Steps between C-alpha positions, in 0.01 A plus 500: 500500500531645151332820615728528801805464284361764258433744782843436646662579165299815459611609847859434424477706186317784680761497785784508245339789316437691817859440608628631162271806527623557856865472389438742211337753732804485730740591226546877457436635154769737350260787554464417869877459525584829331204681662389642170347359177743353249574725207447817700616800300835644604574200739735207449624217718878464536686177511478472879116535471482238231726245668335543833159436345612183328655375826176577681296320227720194513483479880129542521390285198569127455473563126813714474864409524760776471848410362800727522722422205789719610613862496460751224778709354473756779423244782116476524317170521387347165173331572259244347152450646375147417119488520278194479281295725664384820475139375690587187763689691559203723599298187699766311789270436271244334343762270842649413610148399190464282579831333860379436367198326283719282787738415747219419281201385801356312649393831197314633290209390166554329317372812685756721416780263139392480481497875628852512232613256227323702610605842705824458389849573517809281810694608467867419769768544404859540783763497428856606661845492820412322503866386455682820361814350210272390366512847141359479578129501690509833179572697283307252700192593425539859126499422539208258689297760226571759219400261683185398561403859162591657217565254205257518377589151483186291748615243766587765443174692538301179823672424619429852412127471633434155793741465814602683569872440849622556472877530811714503404826678771693314780410267680818622439564871787745501329711243166490683667688785694738281190605297261509799741709706568738219132544441412546863772767523355702209121433498322838524802686368579623146706180460213258569509201260834579334735209430743383755837660428683162547453149375246312709691177441858579596665405173226426247211733576228437243720246329441249777244363250793454249702272725311165494739320275828662609429474874725774624277610787432312822127537480501360147708196600284420807177501297658305213618221732162489666313475168714235327640299788224506766145586374474433129172703459265479207440871487674817595317835513725807507303815589622829363388856419592704195608857530290761319164363591318644198449182298308196618418454865625143503696276266457120498636241253500395219816679423568652157722358235771392428482158665832345613526154338656362820171526688290190513166553307300341783647753752428789275147386441452449875623860564258630237212301646555623852536858394188489293290339765621759745404778257154343482459467873623853563278649232191314632577643842487858358871578454583693182809601310649149476725445196659189355765436240657842516830640625681197640634241254571129546854510358755626749661315779622625840176605666321344796218379273709403205755269666228277664322471164813327370481266800155372407336735747227738389670837558241772520556872510236749593546878475268745675497869428694665776443790732756754632654260757191528728348830374191452280477624144217661321491419135272667257339286229669710229837423652460123464719328237382200303695190604502379137665832389196601300402860462171449670456352848234238435399139561659213317530122530813560707338777699142417542387749760697834517531691823327840496750696705485662843687441821744210510619385842697235681168343604404464131820316415427266799158417367636410157790293642281315751246416229772374274659284766166353601423420136815312411520300823129404470543405136783262581352329802176436318693279262786402719611183304461674170763772592736256679498272203552784259819628655628141540441437125696807421794373703462162336516653153811689587677193639397284205596741220605336183877561446447528128296825559801711574760528782578176671723646766763766583860433597732727696852359441707448816795691347291822496734780622244709694435280802329792682244555230442123463431484875244772473328341206472158670379666815220677313393168345521289818316753717229528235448126513674407168677164508870512404720197432876447470704270276698248700724423191558663160173592334405470128238732357420562131840339414694729728688382815477696825715443812393320811325724746312688234155604608182394323151660513250270339199641310290197600410599857195657667664841506652453157305781344649732758850376436452530129377860541807600697760318297394544136551810291167672480351613165235760559218491240505785244224751491424496873553767756661346816383581854847459634830352381511250213813303563662362815712196427682438827809328359559796269435753774721313751779433238479126533546254216184291480480251214155405359454129430256414227564139413706254700619507859698208642683451827422416867342786696441561873267756660649818631407581856670832551717766329808386695468140376446622146815704501718243676568341158573824323863543391494879495768692319790248462719783349551625853752227580742672264497819713573596861280304744343835604363546144126513432311509171317803380274270313348375830244723674605366841856623433376859509383448856848373584659797330278748683558328832879506457509863383295607803752318719777709352657266249564610140360354186729423199311450170705298253493620140792319349275195439177675403316178426533409868363808665640415841537726807776428755467625854833609647576591858701814435595730217865395523437146381629396160230569245455390134367729237156634583357776713441529863199602712670606826199565713123474506354824366248688712166451314218758500156398366276784385152475661237746399193561716272350234508138620699381201465120453819473302696651788361229717616218260839668479525490877400138503762411240781670671414341835469162336877510423599675824558847379471774762352834379353820622158642380553845352216751501473827309597714794823295538597565144400869522746531792797437274847346569379156413849354516488543873243215531502289175721375217225360280147648443242268347167636358235238448241533222339833596321743264640841431197663668548294816868601512462867429152574631413216747174527673312819425503762774167495682432136425735366767664648814771746397780280620395237245429742207717634223784338313870532437589866435799668337708461809471120487567485129807718547610267788469194269711670233774582747485155656556327164772741382680445825512128447159367602287247315131558415293208369165575338240237399251541228308831538763630751770426243306705247475785755879487559568511129283804447587684816872470458504522121679161461589450134286187425157490337205307627332328205170344627282794626486687166498192286230463238361239493526439875660203666235268639650300784309537826699238680720236325841329523743634235848406395800732562873455446797622705761708316874441543576691821646430839160536658355219288761239591324163529158612377502264198351531160146579593326673793122479547341814635144602581364773277185683621454835337874531511746717321803472260785733408661593173867524600736705283818323380698808598421804712302779323696825454271693733553245788565673832870474600409304815358210291797288394359167383177333414482118497210265418570224755189300408311520166162360387582212270533595130236238404264244657420723794199328652553219737147473666189711477422744217693769318389717213723735306799361680728617219518831684700332782733292289870563585412802718638558841320338791760594763720799425795633709601862468817640654422833657780688661665254741179301535245323282135473417347156432182508298296182507215514242331206694475390854755229570306402819149504350249403777766271644438261210812566278765348727712422198560868450548608858875478452483781243393742772767355731767554237401865457523545874838326567697479178585867448871478598813581299687210351770349714756502219427874449549561866834311479623723217404814699266625234 
């Protein structure tokens, strides 16, 4: 009997194994699907190829489920492939609930949390080809998905049984098509491998990896909701390539210093351990050129690996040396650059086995990426409970933080004037999984009283580290060179009053379910009741949308200046209505936005900002400016942050098709001059403003570029002040701006004697504060900026130039300064009282 039972069991196992092998054999590999080896030189799969393969894999393998999260910016499907054993997939809801318990243990009993540790599965996120010019991971992901779903090797079967892998085939499907189609059109020509002459993500381009806390793009929002409201993974691997390809072949964590104090030590140690184990596994398999602890720091927030790390998820970045889109590179040994910036290219503890040079191909990147993915997944499933418990403990530490250690909470008072910016801030927090509460009565905090309806974000919650990192004022460590920006305090960038609570907080609170419920108790600007019912507040970001909409419908805008502390705008149905003192915008100006053929990211963010408030605009190319008579098509020309060489030279002739080469010539510059003197408005931002000043000999002096010592401020929030002027009505005492290698102007108190006759007035509308400039981040030698012009208006003939030394729409982050740009566009009209007097 015993022998019969044993034989029966063996037969069942054999039949099951044979069935699995048969299923695996029936699933086409990516190479069979594409009818070529993956990583073939000069060949790339487009998004249709990629999506069709994942659909085929899901339909033919019981171990794959394909989820369509929605549409991308340009309307393609945004996909997730969920890969695990068929048994695990049949109980996904159960494992997602276990993951939720581990991510938010404060909301569950100890027994429920322990059950999740004992019975849960490792949930791993893998995100690919965010930057669509980094092409290798798109096809690598197809191979990885096939191996995870079908391979009978023990390591892959163990991953399949003990983990649920959520693989995102591309974070930018739109860009996959744009880059692949551009490459296909030019492979084998002199333009093979040159950069796409447009942004591969419609608005953000390469900055789509700078959007993970501001959530401006639809792809970012879909993944964010998936991470923090559905899956709650323990690890996220974000696969990238770096540009030059002459340093290391592959970067894995640990990251370099500085270390952001809002990261849980256990999460940081886990990232380090996974990276180091992967470096060992890859080195043992013969892969060389792997570097650790170089290049990429662990300070900045906003990236796809940095935001999860503040959510108690091990956010892991890898960077492979790139190729020319799909064209291989040959790199001589003497051309290799040491990743530790030493003079000699040699081994070190962070670079144990240097690569020796030679050909570098897509297929090489695939080998390194697949080896890394296999390593981290195998490491985690070998000690499943260890890793599940580790991330749960990090969440528990965050939720149980001692209030005496620092911030207890943050309060957004319900009498805050800018409802639109409050709405965006609360939306960012809620979508990212942060818990927000609202006071049902008056609230007492640190001996101050706040009105009912005020919003409260508690530090003591599982995602409290993330909330703290967004809401506090960052102080970057001295003596460190940052990888990216150093300050990003969202209340400052959004222009929202956010009060830090350090001691006592008393009053009944209720959870906030949505932005609408949060704002229902907000009073808004009560001063409006004193004015015409059609009046809106310039202090509210949402008001600008109303203003733009009404102007585009043909109504007029009356800006009141008799009560400057109010800063109100009244919409009137006709110019004949009775008007108080102020000035009138009688129509929506026709806006032109300069767009070079150099895929300028700042131009993309400017487009997004204008569209976010409903502005219509026309993209203006060099040939359109060179044609002259600009007043026939536009009233306002905006130049984003573009270098002088990109404006005047553009793409070098011979490097791109002739229609995309060259820059703005003398005809275009003359056309701009005539346009402004005839009454047009030209707005320049940062480097473009500097070009305008130099090209048109505007009598102001830029003070940062030749300063000695140099200003050190790679990306921080600074304080500026509006000067008494009609265009600053309602700005208030302080204005936070984002300074990133920005500019400042020395503005003369009176016009120099040699000023051209067509320059009639110079006005500093916004100045950098005369002291205490830094709000968040780092600033060295800031005295150079003190009391200098940040936004300068120069009357030029009948028109005007606006010079912004900074970008008021920086990466879509700085919503609190969007209105500065809107003022420059709209508020350029004569005063009403002057018009009445006939002057």
